[in-house]
Backbone as ProteinMPNN parsed JSONL, in Angstrom:
{"seq_chain_A": "MSKQRIRIRLKAFDHRLIDRSASEIVETAKRTGARVKGPIPLPTKMERFTVLISPHVNKDARDQYEIRTHKRLMDIMDPTDKTVDALMKLDLAAGVDVQIKLN", "coords_chain_A": {"N_chain_A": [[-1.898, -90.192, 4.052], [-2.505, -87.286, 5.696], [-4.827, -86.043, 7.999], [-6.242, -82.886, 8.548], [-6.793, -80.86, 11.446], [-8.493, -78.528, 13.4], [-8.18, -77.302, 16.567], [-10.097, -75.827, 19.008], [-10.159, -73.941, 21.905], [-12.209, -72.58, 24.337], [-12.574, -70.066, 26.814], [-14.269, -68.595, 29.543], [-15.827, -66.416, 31.947], [-18.549, -66.277, 32.175], [-21.089, -68.531, 31.625], [-23.132, -68.403, 29.758], [-22.203, -66.714, 27.733], [-20.06, -68.219, 26.718], [-21.339, -70.502, 25.748], [-22.951, -69.397, 23.747], [-20.986, -68.374, 22.018], [-19.707, -70.757, 21.31], [-21.75, -72.063, 19.915], [-21.989, -70.332, 17.726], [-19.507, -70.724, 16.457], [-19.663, -73.462, 15.789], [-21.885, -73.449, 14.073], [-20.921, -71.804, 11.989], [-18.739, -73.332, 11.049], [-20.006, -75.701, 10.179], [-21.61, -74.68, 8.176], [-19.767, -74.068, 6.227], [-18.925, -76.505, 5.386], [-17.334, -78.22, 6.964], [-16.601, -80.858, 9.341], [-17.649, -81.089, 12.738], [-16.589, -81.72, 16.019], [-17.913, -81.631, 19.123], [-19.334, -78.854, 20.993], [-17.251, -79.731, 23.727], [-17.71, -79.865, 27.118], [-15.358, -78.837, 29.471], [-13.798, -79.358, 32.729], [-14.905, -77.017, 35.199], [-13.088, -74.369, 36.505], [-12.756, -73.322, 39.787], [-12.064, -70.605, 41.722], [-11.616, -69.589, 44.974], [-11.865, -66.889, 47.237], [-11.177, -65.649, 50.403], [-11.873, -63.03, 52.529], [-11.228, -60.756, 55.215], [-13.777, -58.964, 56.867], [-13.794, -56.969, 58.807], [-11.654, -54.233, 59.562], [-9.915, -54.281, 61.712], [-10.291, -56.011, 64.204], [-12.043, -59.067, 65.144], [-12.03, -61.796, 63.87], [-13.819, -63.712, 63.023], [-15.639, -62.625, 61.278], [-16.091, -62.775, 57.976], [-15.915, -62.541, 54.393], [-16.711, -64.406, 51.474], [-15.624, -64.939, 48.186], [-15.983, -66.053, 44.816], [-14.568, -67.1, 41.709], [-15.562, -68.416, 38.715], [-14.295, -70.27, 36.086], [-15.273, -71.159, 33.035], [-14.924, -73.706, 30.563], [-14.64, -74.806, 27.164], [-14.212, -77.227, 24.569], [-13.497, -77.749, 21.166], [-13.307, -79.56, 18.119], [-12.505, -79.121, 14.784], [-12.849, -80.91, 12.015], [-11.104, -81.735, 9.031], [-10.868, -79.023, 7.763], [-11.718, -76.559, 5.312], [-10.374, -74.03, 3.069], [-12.267, -72.076, 2.935], [-13.605, -72.473, 5.342], [-11.652, -71.722, 7.235], [-11.3, -69.001, 6.568], [-13.882, -68.033, 7.154], [-13.996, -68.493, 9.91], [-11.976, -66.789, 10.783], [-13.088, -64.308, 10.268], [-15.133, -64.235, 12.031], [-16.919, -62.688, 14.639], [-16.663, -62.711, 17.977], [-17.975, -62.707, 21.388], [-16.896, -60.258, 23.827], [-15.969, -61.168, 26.311], [-14.873, -63.688, 26.015], [-12.225, -65.938, 25.822], [-10.166, -67.154, 23.296], [-8.414, -69.925, 22.098], [-6.522, -71.257, 19.521], [-5.434, -74.115, 17.84], [-3.608, -75.684, 15.282], [-3.523, -78.798, 13.919]], "CA_chain_A": [[-2.621, -88.933, 3.934], [-2.796, -86.771, 7.027], [-6.049, -85.249, 8.099], [-6.04, -81.686, 9.335], [-7.765, -80.631, 12.503], [-8.358, -77.28, 14.149], [-8.677, -77.463, 17.936], [-10.459, -74.524, 19.571], [-10.488, -73.929, 23.339], [-12.86, -71.342, 24.763], [-12.62, -69.831, 28.257], [-15.042, -67.41, 29.905], [-16.38, -66.422, 33.299], [-20.002, -66.39, 32.048], [-21.389, -69.728, 30.839], [-24.013, -68.063, 28.637], [-21.352, -66.18, 26.662], [-19.252, -69.284, 26.121], [-22.241, -71.368, 24.98], [-23.35, -68.654, 22.549], [-19.825, -68.334, 21.125], [-19.486, -72.113, 20.799], [-22.76, -72.361, 18.896], [-21.642, -69.55, 16.536], [-18.381, -71.387, 15.795], [-20.159, -74.714, 15.211], [-22.757, -73.102, 12.946], [-20.072, -71.303, 10.903], [-17.945, -74.438, 10.501], [-20.895, -76.614, 9.451], [-22.099, -73.988, 6.981], [-18.708, -74.079, 5.215], [-18.678, -77.875, 4.954], [-16.416, -78.975, 7.821], [-17.225, -81.641, 10.408], [-17.327, -80.525, 14.045], [-16.763, -82.533, 17.218], [-18.021, -80.757, 20.284], [-18.421, -78.446, 22.058], [-17.087, -80.63, 24.861], [-17.473, -79.08, 28.332], [-14.235, -79.239, 30.314], [-14.079, -79.013, 34.125], [-14.941, -75.608, 35.56], [-12.111, -74.02, 37.542], [-13.343, -72.426, 40.773], [-11.116, -69.982, 42.637], [-12.328, -68.965, 46.092], [-11.084, -65.934, 48.006], [-11.781, -65.301, 51.681], [-11.313, -61.772, 53.035], [-11.778, -60.286, 56.484], [-14.642, -57.795, 56.71], [-13.38, -55.952, 59.762], [-10.282, -53.79, 59.326], [-9.064, -54.343, 62.899], [-10.445, -57.254, 64.966], [-13.188, -59.903, 64.788], [-11.567, -62.72, 62.833], [-14.925, -64.561, 62.582], [-16.415, -61.943, 60.239], [-15.39, -62.904, 56.698], [-16.681, -62.673, 53.151], [-16.097, -65.32, 50.517], [-15.92, -64.667, 46.785], [-15.445, -67.084, 43.936], [-14.538, -66.865, 40.272], [-15.678, -69.678, 37.978], [-13.814, -70.2, 34.713], [-15.885, -72.222, 32.241], [-14.104, -74.033, 29.394], [-15.206, -75.687, 26.143], [-13.251, -77.708, 23.583], [-14.109, -78.146, 19.898], [-12.419, -79.973, 17.038], [-13.051, -78.975, 13.439], [-12.15, -81.909, 11.209], [-10.979, -81.478, 7.591], [-11.321, -77.674, 7.409], [-11.377, -76.038, 3.992], [-9.93, -72.631, 3.115], [-13.476, -71.295, 3.201], [-13.866, -72.599, 6.778], [-10.663, -70.91, 7.957], [-11.635, -67.593, 6.328], [-15.114, -67.703, 7.88], [-13.683, -68.449, 11.339], [-11.16, -65.596, 11.037], [-13.959, -63.134, 10.204], [-16.172, -64.366, 13.052], [-16.797, -61.738, 15.743], [-17.185, -63.337, 19.192], [-18.211, -61.821, 22.526], [-15.671, -59.683, 24.386], [-15.521, -61.871, 27.505], [-14.495, -65.065, 25.693], [-10.836, -66.127, 25.404], [-10.124, -68.203, 22.278], [-7.103, -70.473, 21.744], [-6.669, -72.085, 18.325], [-4.265, -74.905, 17.46], [-3.764, -76.379, 14.016], [-2.786, -80.069, 13.927]], "C_chain_A": [[-2.997, -88.447, 5.329], [-4.039, -85.886, 6.983], [-5.751, -84.035, 8.967], [-7.153, -81.531, 10.353], [-7.458, -79.282, 13.14], [-8.972, -77.521, 15.516], [-8.888, -76.073, 18.53], [-10.832, -74.708, 21.032], [-11.065, -72.57, 23.684], [-12.835, -71.264, 26.285], [-13.428, -68.564, 28.505], [-15.53, -67.551, 31.339], [-17.893, -66.624, 33.276], [-20.338, -67.563, 31.126], [-22.309, -69.432, 29.659], [-23.209, -67.531, 27.446], [-20.594, -67.287, 25.946], [-20.124, -70.227, 25.295], [-22.683, -70.692, 23.679], [-22.2, -68.61, 21.532], [-19.557, -69.702, 20.511], [-20.497, -72.45, 19.711], [-22.503, -71.57, 17.61], [-20.518, -70.22, 15.753], [-18.848, -72.661, 15.101], [-21.009, -74.43, 13.976], [-21.938, -72.628, 11.739], [-19.292, -72.432, 10.244], [-18.815, -75.394, 9.687], [-21.399, -75.989, 8.15], [-21.054, -74.016, 5.855], [-18.276, -75.488, 4.841], [-17.707, -78.682, 5.789], [-17.209, -79.779, 8.848], [-16.747, -81.087, 11.749], [-17.564, -81.563, 15.125], [-16.824, -81.57, 18.394], [-19.196, -79.819, 20.139], [-18.44, -79.417, 23.237], [-16.855, -79.768, 26.097], [-16.322, -79.675, 29.139], [-14.536, -78.825, 31.751], [-13.986, -77.506, 34.386], [-13.959, -75.358, 36.696], [-12.758, -73.009, 38.482], [-12.246, -71.915, 41.7], [-11.921, -69.275, 43.719], [-11.367, -68.071, 46.865], [-11.853, -65.599, 49.274], [-11.087, -64.052, 52.208], [-11.988, -61.415, 54.356], [-12.604, -59.025, 56.237], [-14.13, -56.646, 57.572], [-11.933, -55.526, 59.504], [-9.348, -54.025, 60.521], [-9.146, -55.701, 63.599], [-11.608, -58.059, 64.392], [-12.856, -60.794, 63.586], [-12.704, -63.595, 62.288], [-15.733, -63.931, 61.448], [-15.623, -61.962, 58.933], [-16.39, -62.932, 55.549], [-15.942, -63.63, 52.237], [-16.579, -64.967, 49.116], [-15.366, -65.814, 45.956], [-15.538, -66.644, 42.483], [-14.591, -68.224, 39.605], [-15.224, -69.444, 36.54], [-14.354, -71.406, 33.964], [-15.049, -72.435, 30.989], [-14.856, -74.974, 28.465], [-14.109, -76.027, 25.139], [-14.003, -78.15, 22.336], [-13.02, -78.548, 18.922], [-13.152, -79.792, 15.723], [-12.212, -79.869, 12.54], [-12.207, -81.53, 9.733], [-11.467, -80.082, 7.195], [-10.874, -77.285, 5.998], [-10.86, -74.608, 4.151], [-11.1, -71.708, 3.436], [-13.816, -71.318, 4.695], [-12.933, -71.698, 7.574], [-10.967, -69.425, 7.783], [-12.87, -67.172, 7.116], [-14.854, -67.612, 9.38], [-12.85, -67.216, 11.689], [-12.022, -64.334, 11.066], [-15.023, -63.135, 11.3], [-15.9, -63.415, 14.213], [-17.468, -62.34, 16.973], [-17.333, -62.308, 20.301], [-16.884, -61.403, 23.163], [-15.129, -60.479, 25.571], [-15.051, -63.29, 27.27], [-13.054, -65.092, 25.186], [-10.785, -67.325, 24.463], [-8.678, -68.611, 22.034], [-7.315, -71.423, 20.574], [-5.355, -72.79, 18.043], [-4.58, -75.635, 16.172], [-2.901, -77.629, 14.046], [-2.837, -80.679, 12.552]], "O_chain_A": [[-3.724, -89.125, 6.054], [-4.25, -85.103, 6.057], [-5.086, -84.145, 9.998], [-8.278, -81.993, 10.164], [-6.3, -78.946, 13.385], [-10.139, -77.897, 15.623], [-7.974, -75.249, 18.552], [-11.698, -75.515, 21.369], [-10.481, -71.535, 23.363], [-13.048, -72.266, 26.967], [-13.297, -67.581, 27.775], [-15.634, -68.656, 31.873], [-18.463, -67.096, 34.259], [-19.914, -67.582, 29.971], [-22.268, -70.146, 28.656], [-23.501, -67.857, 26.295], [-20.497, -67.292, 24.719], [-19.69, -70.704, 24.247], [-22.777, -71.341, 22.637], [-22.418, -68.787, 20.334], [-19.22, -69.801, 19.332], [-20.143, -73.054, 18.698], [-22.766, -72.073, 16.518], [-20.566, -70.279, 14.524], [-18.476, -72.916, 13.956], [-20.865, -75.097, 12.952], [-22.227, -73.005, 10.603], [-19.191, -72.485, 9.018], [-18.402, -75.847, 8.62], [-21.59, -76.682, 7.15], [-21.407, -73.991, 4.676], [-17.346, -75.652, 4.052], [-17.287, -79.753, 5.353], [-18.341, -79.431, 9.184], [-15.597, -80.671, 11.887], [-18.609, -82.213, 15.153], [-15.897, -80.794, 18.626], [-19.994, -79.989, 19.217], [-19.498, -79.862, 23.681], [-15.89, -79.005, 26.128], [-16.316, -80.867, 29.449], [-15.439, -78.02, 31.978], [-13.108, -76.821, 33.863], [-13.989, -76.041, 37.719], [-13.249, -71.969, 38.043], [-11.582, -72.696, 42.38], [-12.797, -68.462, 43.423], [-10.218, -68.434, 47.116], [-13.046, -65.301, 49.221], [-9.862, -64.016, 52.321], [-13.157, -61.729, 54.583], [-12.189, -58.133, 55.497], [-14.046, -55.503, 57.124], [-11.077, -56.374, 59.253], [-8.127, -53.976, 60.369], [-8.177, -56.46, 63.588], [-12.096, -57.774, 63.298], [-13.326, -60.58, 62.468], [-12.571, -64.163, 61.204], [-16.44, -64.639, 60.731], [-14.619, -61.265, 58.793], [-17.552, -63.301, 55.719], [-14.712, -63.669, 52.22], [-17.765, -64.729, 48.886], [-14.398, -66.466, 46.348], [-16.451, -65.921, 42.084], [-13.766, -69.091, 39.889], [-15.707, -68.535, 35.864], [-13.947, -72.539, 34.22], [-14.524, -71.481, 30.414], [-15.615, -75.832, 28.916], [-13.204, -75.231, 24.89], [-15.019, -78.839, 22.426], [-11.943, -77.953, 18.897], [-14.282, -80.253, 15.563], [-11.025, -79.623, 12.329], [-13.234, -81.06, 9.244], [-12.382, -79.961, 6.381], [-9.781, -77.645, 5.559], [-10.907, -74.046, 5.245], [-10.943, -70.695, 4.118], [-14.26, -70.313, 5.25], [-13.371, -70.993, 8.482], [-10.9, -68.667, 8.751], [-12.904, -66.08, 7.683], [-15.422, -66.753, 10.055], [-13.002, -66.657, 12.776], [-11.722, -63.395, 11.804], [-15.733, -62.145, 11.477], [-14.776, -63.346, 14.712], [-18.692, -62.467, 17.017], [-16.873, -61.173, 20.172], [-15.88, -62.107, 23.051], [-13.921, -60.459, 25.81], [-14.846, -64.034, 28.23], [-12.698, -64.373, 24.252], [-11.3, -68.393, 24.791], [-7.817, -67.764, 21.793], [-8.183, -72.294, 20.625], [-4.295, -72.163, 18.009], [-5.686, -76.145, 15.989], [-1.681, -77.538, 14.184], [-2.279, -81.754, 12.333]]}, "name": "protein", "num_of_chains": 1, "seq": "MSKQRIRIRLKAFDHRLIDRSASEIVETAKRTGARVKGPIPLPTKMERFTVLISPHVNKDARDQYEIRTHKRLMDIMDPTDKTVDALMKLDLAAGVDVQIKLN"}
């Protein structure tokens, strides 16, 4: 007998948005009777960009910018049809990227 699992990966630039979305998913899954593992925080990807301030000379004058991509992983064990329907109807924040895999 194989057990089904839904794996959900969340990505966002704002950690507050991703935590709020993760808690909504966990609450919805538990309310429909599924077991949830997570949210598990994955390593934050930091991209740094260095640009010259001056358009002509003065190489020492620079600005640095960074983009942090926060990630979370959740597993929903033994989902029911009710769980899948509730997750499909769930409205998450606009800045959160969701990847869903069914195993």
